[in-house]
C-alpha positions in Angstrom: 0.1 0.1 0.1 1.4 3.4 -1.0 0.3 5.3 2.2 2.7 3.0 4.1 5.5 4.3 2.2 5.1 7.8 3.4 5.5 6.8 7.2 8.8 8.0 8.7 11.0 10.8 8.8 12.4 12.5 5.6 15.2 14.9 5.2 15.4 17.6 2.6 17.7 17.1 -0.2 16.6 20.1 -2.4 13.8 22.5 -3.2 13.5 24.1 -6.6 11.0 26.4 -8.3 10.2 25.3 -12.1 9.1 28.4 -13.9 6.9 28.4 -17.0 9.8 29.7 -19.0 12.1 26.6 -18.3 14.1 28.2 -15.6 14.9 26.1 -12.4 15.8 28.0 -9.4 16.8 26.8 -5.9 13.8 28.1 -3.8 15.6 28.3 -0.5 19.1 28.6 -1.7 21.7 25.9 -2.6 21.7 23.9 0.6 18.3 24.2 2.3 17.5 22.2 5.5 14.2 20.6 6.2 12.5 17.7 7.8 9.3 16.2 6.9 7.6 13.5 9.4 4.5 11.3 8.5 3.3 8.9 11.3 0.9 5.8 11.0 -1.9 7.7 12.7 -2.2 10.2 9.8 -0.4 13.1 11.4 2.4 15.1 9.6 4.7 17.9 10.3 7.2 19.9 8.1 9.9 22.4 8.5 11.9 24.1 5.7 14.6 26.6 6.1 17.2 28.5 4.1 20.7 28.2 5.3 22.8 30.4 3.2 23.9 34.0 3.7 20.4 35.3 2.7 18.7 33.4 5.3 18.4 36.6 7.5 16.6 38.4 4.8 13.5 36.2 5.7 12.4 37.3 9.1 8.6 37.9 9.0 6.9 34.5 8.9 3.6 36.2 8.1 4.9 37.0 4.7 4.5 34.8 1.7 8.0 35.6 0.6 9.4 34.1 3.7 7.2 31.0 3.6 8.2 30.3 -0.1 12.1 31.4 0.1 13.1 31.5 3.8 11.6 29.6 6.7 8.2 27.7 6.6 6.7 25.1 9.1 3.4 23.6 9.4 1.7 20.5 10.9 -1.5 18.8 10.5 -2.9 15.5 9.2 -2.6 13.9 5.8 -4.3 11.6 3.4 -2.8 9.6 0.4 -5.0 9.6 -2.8 -3.4 6.9 -4.7 -5.9 7.2 -7.6 -4.9 10.9 -8.1 -1.3 10.4 -7.3 -1.3 13.1 -4.6 -1.0 13.4 -0.8 -3.1 16.1 1.0 -1.8 17.9 4.0 -4.8 19.2 6.0 -3.0 22.1 7.8 -3.8 22.9 11.5 -1.1 25.1 12.6 1.6 27.0 10.4 4.1 29.7 10.8 2.5 31.3 7.7 -1.0 32.3 8.9 -2.7 31.9 5.6 -1.8 28.2 5.5 -3.9 27.5 8.7 -7.1 25.5 7.8 -5.9 25.0 4.2 -5.3 21.7 2.3 -2.1 21.6 0.6 -2.0 19.2 -2.2 1.2 17.4 -3.3 1.9 15.1 -6.3 4.2 12.3 -5.1 6.7 9.8 -6.6 8.7 7.4 -4.7 12.1 6.1 -6.1 13.9 3.8 -3.4 14.6 6.0 -0.4 13.7 9.2 -2.1 10.3 10.9 -2.2 9.6 13.8 -4.4 6.8 16.1 -3.7 5.7 18.5 -6.4 3.4 21.5 -5.6 1.5 23.9 -8.1 1.9 27.3 -7.3 -1.7 29.0 -6.9 -1.1 32.2 -8.7 0.8 30.9 -12.0 2.3 27.9 -13.5 5.2 27.7 -11.4 5.9 24.2 -9.6 7.8 23.7 -6.6 9.7 20.4 -6.6 11.0 19.2 -3.1 13.2 16.0 -2.9 13.3 14.1 0.4 15.5 11.3 1.4 14.3 8.8 4.1 16.2 9.3 7.5 17.9 6.2 8.8 
């Protein structure tokens, strides 16, 4: 069952923004840090942070710019929709207030100990691609 593959702790490898014009840009700099946790009871939590010299430029967690390029964290529950190929994060709490109460939809792909999650930007055709490696 695919849902069981999610369970565990995942460490961020990369996060890139794929723009409609073909550009691919690291969303949180070259070496972002992050952790994503899914448990067997349907709970999830994620933290993403920029670690480069620009990290200090993102101090206001209420700004979309900080959530997308600096620091972002949220927790809630999740459900896997195998037929649609997506995981839905039902956000309960978030550092970025507009995420609270939202449902964040992520397309997923597993490749061994790697999980790729793709999110479509709500305002344009940009896609955010996050690659995670299972923690051991």
